[in-house]
C-alpha positions as CSV (number, residue, x, y, z in Angstrom):
1,X,-19.1,14.7,14.1
2,X,-15.8,15.4,12.5
3,X,-15.8,16.2,8.8
4,X,-14.4,13.8,6.1
5,X,-14.6,12.5,2.6
6,X,-17.2,9.8,1.6
7,X,-15.4,7.7,-0.7
8,X,-17.0,4.4,-2.1
9,X,-18.9,3.8,1.1
10,X,-15.9,4.4,3.3
11,X,-15.5,7.3,5.7
12,X,-12.1,8.8,5.1
13,X,-10.8,11.4,7.5
14,X,-8.3,13.5,5.6
15,X,-8.9,16.8,7.2
16,X,-11.6,18.9,9.0
17,X,-13.8,21.6,7.9
18,X,-13.5,24.3,10.5
19,X,-11.7,27.4,9.6
20,X,-9.9,29.6,11.9
21,X,-10.0,33.3,11.9
22,X,-6.2,33.7,11.3
23,X,-6.1,30.9,8.7
24,X,-3.5,29.2,10.6
25,X,-3.5,26.5,13.4
26,X,-4.3,27.1,17.1
27,X,-1.0,27.1,18.8
28,X,0.1,23.9,20.5
29,X,3.3,23.1,22.4
30,X,4.7,20.4,24.8
31,X,4.0,21.2,28.5
32,X,6.7,18.8,30.0
33,X,7.2,15.1,29.2
34,X,3.5,14.1,29.2
35,X,1.3,17.0,28.5
36,X,0.6,19.7,25.9
37,X,-0.5,23.3,26.2
38,X,-3.2,24.6,23.6
39,X,-4.0,28.2,22.5
40,X,-4.5,31.1,22.8
41,X,-6.4,31.4,19.7
42,X,-9.8,31.0,18.1
43,X,-11.7,28.8,16.0
44,X,-14.9,28.7,14.1
45,X,-17.5,26.1,15.2
46,X,-20.8,25.9,13.5
47,X,-20.3,29.3,12.2
48,X,-19.5,30.8,15.6
49,X,-16.2,32.1,16.6
50,X,-15.0,30.5,19.8
51,X,-11.9,32.2,21.5
52,X,-9.4,30.3,23.7
53,X,-8.2,33.2,25.8
54,X,-5.3,31.5,27.7
55,X,-3.4,28.2,27.2
56,X,-5.2,25.1,28.2
57,X,-2.9,22.2,29.5
58,X,-4.0,18.7,28.7
59,X,-2.1,15.5,30.1
60,X,-1.5,12.9,27.4
61,X,-1.4,9.4,28.7
62,X,1.6,7.3,27.7
63,X,1.0,4.2,25.6
64,X,0.1,1.3,27.8
65,X,2.0,-1.8,28.1
66,X,0.0,-4.8,27.1
67,X,1.1,-8.1,28.5
68,X,0.5,-11.3,26.2
69,X,0.6,-14.5,27.7
70,X,0.6,-18.0,26.0
71,X,0.1,-16.9,22.3
72,X,0.2,-20.1,20.4
73,X,2.3,-20.6,17.3
74,X,1.4,-24.1,15.7
75,X,5.0,-24.4,14.0
76,X,8.0,-22.3,14.2
77,X,9.9,-21.7,10.8
78,X,13.8,-21.5,10.9
79,X,15.1,-18.0,11.6
80,X,16.4,-16.3,8.5
81,X,18.8,-13.5,9.3
82,X,19.3,-12.6,5.8
83,X,15.9,-11.2,4.8
84,X,13.5,-8.3,5.7
85,X,12.8,-8.1,9.4
86,X,9.2,-9.0,9.0
87,X,10.1,-11.9,7.2
88,X,12.9,-13.6,9.4
89,X,10.4,-15.7,11.4
90,X,7.2,-16.0,12.9
91,X,5.5,-12.7,13.6
92,X,4.1,-11.9,17.2
93,X,0.4,-11.8,16.6
94,X,-0.4,-8.4,18.3
95,X,2.3,-6.8,16.1
96,X,0.9,-7.9,12.7
97,X,0.1,-5.3,10.3
98,X,-1.2,-6.9,7.2
99,X,1.8,-9.0,5.5
100,X,4.3,-7.2,7.9
101,X,4.8,-6.2,11.6
102,X,4.9,-3.0,13.5
103,X,8.2,-2.0,14.6
104,X,10.0,-0.8,17.8
105,X,6.8,-1.5,20.0
106,X,8.1,-5.0,21.5
107,X,9.9,-5.0,24.8
108,X,12.4,-7.7,23.8
109,X,13.6,-8.6,27.3
110,X,9.9,-9.7,27.9
111,X,9.9,-12.4,25.3
112,X,9.5,-16.1,26.7
113,X,9.0,-19.0,24.4
114,X,7.6,-22.1,26.0
115,X,6.8,-25.7,25.0
116,X,3.5,-25.6,26.9
117,X,1.2,-22.9,28.4
118,X,2.0,-23.9,32.0
119,X,5.5,-24.9,31.5
120,X,8.2,-23.6,34.0
121,X,10.9,-24.0,31.3
122,X,11.6,-21.6,28.5
123,X,13.7,-22.1,25.4
124,X,17.1,-20.3,25.2
125,X,17.7,-17.5,22.7
126,X,20.8,-18.1,20.7
127,X,20.5,-21.9,21.2
128,X,16.9,-22.7,20.5
129,X,15.7,-19.6,18.8
130,X,16.7,-16.2,17.6
131,X,14.6,-12.9,17.1
132,X,14.5,-9.6,15.5
133,X,13.8,-7.2,18.3
134,X,12.9,-4.4,16.2
135,X,10.5,-6.2,13.9
136,X,9.0,-8.4,16.6
137,X,9.8,-11.9,14.7
138,X,11.2,-15.0,16.0
139,X,12.4,-18.4,14.5
140,X,13.9,-21.7,15.8
141,X,17.6,-22.5,15.1
142,X,18.8,-25.7,13.6
143,X,20.1,-28.0,16.2
144,X,17.9,-26.3,18.8
145,X,15.2,-28.0,21.0
146,X,12.3,-26.7,19.0
147,X,11.1,-29.3,16.5
148,X,10.0,-28.4,12.9
149,X,6.3,-29.6,13.7
150,X,6.0,-28.4,17.3
151,X,3.9,-25.7,18.6
152,X,5.3,-23.2,21.1
153,X,3.5,-20.6,23.4
154,X,5.0,-17.2,23.7
155,X,4.8,-14.5,26.5
156,X,5.6,-11.0,25.7
157,X,5.0,-7.3,26.4
158,X,4.5,-4.5,23.8
159,X,3.2,-1.0,23.7
160,X,0.5,-0.2,21.0
161,X,0.4,3.2,19.1
162,X,-2.5,5.8,19.4
163,X,-3.6,9.1,17.6
164,X,-5.4,11.4,20.0
165,X,-7.2,14.5,19.2
166,X,-7.6,17.7,20.7
167,X,-11.1,19.3,20.3
168,X,-12.8,22.6,20.8
169,X,-16.6,22.8,21.4
170,X,-19.0,25.7,20.8
171,X,-18.8,26.5,24.5
172,X,-15.2,27.1,24.3
173,X,-14.0,24.0,26.1
174,X,-10.9,22.3,25.1
175,X,-10.7,18.6,25.7
176,X,-8.6,15.6,24.7
177,X,-10.3,12.7,22.9
178,X,-8.3,9.5,23.1
179,X,-7.9,7.4,20.2
180,X,-8.0,3.7,20.1
181,X,-4.7,1.9,20.5
182,X,-3.4,-0.4,17.8
183,X,-0.9,-1.1,15.1
184,X,-1.1,-0.1,11.5
185,X,-3.7,1.9,10.1
186,X,-4.9,4.4,12.9
187,X,-7.8,6.9,12.5
188,X,-8.4,10.0,14.6
189,X,-11.1,9.4,17.0
190,X,-14.6,10.5,16.5
191,X,-15.6,14.0,17.9
192,X,-19.0,14.9,19.6
193,X,-21.4,17.2,17.7
194,X,-20.3,20.8,17.4
195,X,-16.8,20.0,18.2
196,X,-13.8,20.7,15.9
197,X,-10.4,19.1,15.9
198,X,-7.5,21.7,16.4
199,X,-4.7,19.1,16.5
200,X,-3.7,15.4,16.8
201,X,-1.3,13.9,19.0
202,X,0.8,11.0,17.8
203,X,1.8,8.6,20.6
204,X,3.8,5.7,19.1
205,X,4.4,2.7,21.4
206,X,7.0,3.1,24.0
207,X,6.8,7.0,24.0
208,X,8.4,8.0,27.1
209,X,8.5,11.7,26.6
210,X,6.5,14.0,24.1
211,X,8.4,16.3,21.7
212,X,7.4,18.5,18.8
213,X,7.4,15.3,16.6
214,X,4.3,14.0,18.5
215,X,2.3,17.3,17.8
216,X,0.3,17.6,14.6
217,X,-1.6,20.9,14.7
218,X,-4.2,21.2,12.2
219,X,-3.6,24.1,9.7
220,X,-7.2,25.2,8.9
221,X,-7.4,25.8,5.1
222,X,-4.7,23.3,4.4
223,X,-6.1,21.4,1.2
224,X,-7.4,18.0,1.8
225,X,-7.8,17.3,-1.8
226,X,-5.6,18.4,-4.9
227,X,-7.0,21.2,-6.8
228,X,-8.5,20.6,-10.1
229,X,-6.0,20.9,-13.0
230,X,-8.3,21.3,-16.1
231,X,-5.5,22.2,-18.7
232,X,-3.3,18.9,-18.4
233,X,-5.5,16.6,-20.3
234,X,-6.3,19.2,-22.9
235,X,-2.6,19.5,-23.7
236,X,-0.9,16.4,-22.7
237,X,-3.6,13.8,-23.0
238,X,-5.5,14.9,-26.0
239,X,-6.3,11.6,-27.4
240,X,-7.6,10.0,-24.2
241,X,-9.6,13.2,-23.6
242,X,-11.1,13.3,-27.1
243,X,-12.4,9.7,-26.9
244,X,-13.8,10.3,-23.5
245,X,-15.7,13.4,-24.7
246,X,-16.7,11.5,-27.9
247,X,-18.2,8.6,-25.7
248,X,-15.9,6.0,-27.2
249,X,-14.2,3.1,-25.6
250,X,-11.0,3.9,-23.7
251,X,-8.5,1.4,-22.5
252,X,-6.3,2.3,-19.5
253,X,-3.4,0.0,-18.3
254,X,-2.4,0.8,-14.6
255,X,1.3,-0.3,-14.6
256,X,3.0,-0.5,-11.3
257,X,4.2,-2.6,-8.3
258,X,2.5,-3.9,-5.1
259,X,0.5,-0.6,-4.4
260,X,-1.1,-1.0,-8.0
261,X,-1.7,-4.6,-7.1
262,X,-3.9,-3.3,-4.3
263,X,-1.4,-3.2,-1.4
264,X,-2.8,-1.7,1.7
265,X,-6.5,-2.3,1.0
266,X,-8.8,-5.3,1.0
267,X,-11.3,-4.6,-1.8
268,X,-10.3,-4.1,-5.5
269,X,-12.9,-1.3,-5.7
270,X,-10.7,0.9,-3.5
271,X,-7.6,0.3,-5.6
272,X,-6.5,3.7,-6.8
273,X,-6.9,2.8,-10.5
274,X,-10.3,1.4,-10.1
275,X,-11.4,4.6,-8.2
276,X,-9.9,6.6,-10.9
277,X,-11.9,4.6,-13.6
278,X,-15.1,5.1,-11.4
279,X,-14.4,8.9,-11.3
280,X,-13.8,8.9,-15.2
281,X,-17.0,7.2,-15.6
282,X,-19.0,9.6,-13.6
283,X,-17.5,12.6,-15.5
284,X,-17.8,11.0,-18.9
285,X,-20.9,8.8,-18.5
286,X,-21.1,8.2,-22.2
287,X,-17.6,6.7,-22.6
288,X,-16.7,3.0,-22.0
289,X,-13.7,2.9,-19.6
290,X,-11.8,-0.3,-19.4
291,X,-9.2,-0.4,-16.6
292,X,-6.5,-3.1,-16.8
293,X,-4.0,-3.9,-14.2
294,X,-0.2,-4.8,-14.9
295,X,1.6,-5.0,-11.3
296,X,4.5,-6.7,-9.9
297,X,4.5,-6.9,-5.9
298,X,7.9,-6.4,-4.8
299,X,9.2,-5.5,-8.2
300,X,10.4,-2.4,-10.1
301,X,9.8,-1.0,-13.6
302,X,13.3,-2.4,-14.6
303,X,12.3,-5.8,-13.5
304,X,9.2,-5.7,-15.6
305,X,10.8,-4.4,-18.7
306,X,13.6,-7.1,-18.5
307,X,11.3,-10.0,-17.7
308,X,11.5,-12.6,-20.6
309,X,8.2,-13.5,-22.6
310,X,7.6,-16.9,-20.7
311,X,7.6,-15.0,-17.3
312,X,4.3,-14.4,-15.4
313,X,4.9,-10.8,-15.9
314,X,6.2,-9.3,-19.2
315,X,5.9,-5.6,-20.2
316,X,5.2,-6.3,-23.9
317,X,2.4,-8.6,-23.1
318,X,0.9,-6.9,-20.2
319,X,1.3,-3.2,-21.0
320,X,1.7,-3.0,-24.9
321,X,-0.3,-5.8,-26.2
322,X,-3.6,-4.4,-25.1
323,X,-3.0,-1.3,-27.1
324,X,-4.1,1.1,-24.4
325,X,-4.9,4.7,-24.9
326,X,-3.4,5.6,-21.6
327,X,-0.8,4.0,-19.4
328,X,-0.5,5.2,-15.7
329,X,2.8,4.5,-14.1
330,X,3.3,3.9,-10.3
331,X,6.5,2.4,-8.9
332,X,7.5,3.5,-5.4
333,X,10.1,0.6,-5.8
334,X,11.8,2.9,-8.4
335,X,12.7,5.3,-5.6
336,X,16.2,4.0,-5.4
337,X,17.0,5.7,-8.8
338,X,18.8,8.9,-8.8
339,X,17.4,12.1,-10.6
340,X,19.7,11.5,-13.6
341,X,19.1,7.9,-13.8
342,X,15.5,8.5,-13.9
343,X,15.7,10.6,-17.0
344,X,17.5,8.0,-18.8
345,X,15.3,5.0,-17.5
346,X,11.9,6.8,-18.2
347,X,13.0,8.0,-21.7
348,X,13.2,4.2,-22.6
349,X,9.6,3.8,-21.1
350,X,8.3,6.7,-22.9
351,X,9.7,5.6,-26.3
352,X,8.1,2.2,-26.0
353,X,4.7,3.8,-25.1
354,X,5.0,6.1,-28.0
355,X,5.7,3.3,-30.2
356,X,2.1,2.0,-29.8
357,X,0.8,5.6,-29.6
358,X,-0.2,5.4,-26.0
359,X,-0.2,8.4,-23.8
360,X,1.0,8.3,-20.2
361,X,0.5,9.5,-16.7
362,X,3.6,9.5,-14.4
363,X,2.6,9.3,-10.7
364,X,4.9,10.4,-8.0
365,X,5.1,7.9,-5.0
366,X,3.7,8.1,-1.5
367,X,5.8,8.3,1.5
368,X,7.2,5.1,3.0
369,X,8.8,4.6,6.4
370,X,10.8,7.7,7.4
371,X,14.0,5.6,7.8
372,X,13.6,4.0,4.2
373,X,13.3,7.7,3.1
374,X,16.5,8.6,5.2
375,X,14.6,11.2,7.3
376,X,13.9,11.5,11.1
377,X,10.6,13.3,10.8
378,X,7.1,12.8,9.3
379,X,6.5,16.5,8.9
380,X,7.7,17.0,5.2
381,X,7.2,20.0,3.1
382,X,9.2,18.6,0.2
383,X,9.8,15.1,-0.8
384,X,13.6,14.3,-0.4
385,X,13.9,11.5,-2.8
386,X,15.8,12.1,-5.9
387,X,13.6,9.9,-7.9
388,X,10.6,12.2,-7.2
389,X,12.6,15.2,-8.5
390,X,13.5,13.2,-11.5
391,X,10.0,12.3,-12.3
392,X,8.8,15.8,-12.1
393,X,11.7,17.1,-14.2
394,X,11.2,14.4,-16.8
395,X,7.6,15.1,-17.0
396,X,8.2,18.9,-17.5
397,X,11.0,18.4,-20.1
398,X,9.2,15.7,-22.1
399,X,5.7,17.1,-21.8
400,X,4.3,14.1,-19.9
401,X,1.4,14.3,-17.6
402,X,2.1,14.0,-13.9
403,X,-0.1,13.1,-11.0
404,X,1.8,14.6,-8.1
405,X,0.8,12.3,-5.2
406,X,3.8,13.0,-3.4
407,X,3.0,16.6,-3.0
408,X,-0.4,15.5,-1.3
409,X,1.5,13.6,1.1
410,X,3.5,16.4,2.0
411,X,0.4,18.2,3.0
412,X,-0.9,15.4,5.4
413,X,1.0,16.6,8.3
414,X,-0.5,20.2,8.1
415,X,-3.9,18.4,8.2
416,X,-2.9,16.9,11.5
417,X,-2.1,13.4,10.0
418,X,1.1,11.5,10.7
419,X,1.5,9.7,7.4
420,X,2.6,6.5,8.8
421,X,-0.9,6.0,10.2
422,X,-2.0,5.7,6.5
423,X,0.4,2.6,5.8
424,X,-1.6,-0.6,6.0
425,X,1.5,-2.5,6.6
426,X,3.5,-0.1,8.5
427,X,5.8,0.3,5.8
428,X,4.9,1.1,2.3
429,X,1.2,0.1,1.5
430,X,-1.2,3.0,1.5
431,X,-4.7,2.4,3.0
432,X,-7.9,3.4,1.5
433,X,-7.2,7.1,2.2
434,X,-3.8,6.8,0.5
435,X,-5.2,5.2,-2.6
436,X,-7.8,7.7,-2.8
437,X,-5.1,10.5,-2.9
438,X,-3.7,8.7,-6.0
439,X,-7.2,8.6,-7.4
440,X,-8.0,12.2,-6.9
441,X,-4.6,13.3,-8.3
442,X,-5.4,11.2,-11.6
443,X,-8.9,12.6,-12.0
444,X,-7.7,16.0,-11.2
445,X,-5.8,16.1,-14.5
446,X,-9.1,15.9,-16.4
447,X,-11.7,18.8,-17.0
448,X,-15.0,18.7,-15.3
449,X,-17.7,18.1,-18.0
């Protein structure tokens, strides 16, 4: 079986436990538009070194085209061209990823919207309905033939995504293990006993030809969890650490956006801050750890700071009034800030927290859609966002603790994981594995007792 992390009852594949003699990945390269060549090289399986003497070529099946017929939509909202693509209208059901939809998988020319399953007539795009081809959403048009309270039936074609694994067995055999097609969160397939994964192959829907961007060799020895940093809490979180060691009550406020609100996971116990609290309780069993959440889905820290007292969310009421010992700060929605703007903005936040003698941990954000990060690859060794550079600089210059989750996301591709497969909504909400990265980065700041 493949190796992973057992977290709160969930099997989380982050890396593999095998080690290679060279400490590097087994060579892998494209071999034409629909195949890959693996090796030569060697890998240790169950304590035995297995050699791949010559390259092995494996065909990679393209993503299949799924034909959907008569998908019923009880009503159709008016198409809104002035909002996010996933909100412009009704979502085609096979493309739904949590509250959003998967992108680029639809064959738009195949869409046919009808008043009844067996109707020979179809509504006319541009007259009766409009659609967002990239996001796979559609809505009726005012003045068109689709009534507000009318059901419609939709035919369409799409291609799901897939994550395959190349495995090596103790007998030296190399084989491809096909993943389960789907959208949103995707896990590598389960391997047989004694096999070890040497690479994953990312096959997004509508992939016509493999490139290097589809290949994710697993670099053996690439860390699957952040190293413990036992000095940070001693120097930057002394008040919180002292209370934990003394077995006192410690109050923590997790302040953030939709991710802190549990975006990407279904159960609150898997939210990163709840996992962090559970890990603190394990490490300091005599202490009483109270975790409070102050979150604004879709909001950023400036919106929270500027919200008036009567609003549903207010910084003074939600963050300051509980008089927390510690505030963790996660705002991927602050990522539009420049490096310099981050210095000014977070100085104001720190000043307000220091006013109630609360300590703070800044959390660098996870990755979001590549196009939202203005990159064309998921193989990133460094975070390109100025905001992340700004957080690191602000933490260093102002002696504030930093949980560097971004650095861990940079390592995912070297563990064979395309990071988009950890996004529950295919955009910006990390799944259970992504939340666990945050939790491990936070607990890593505290010494093991």
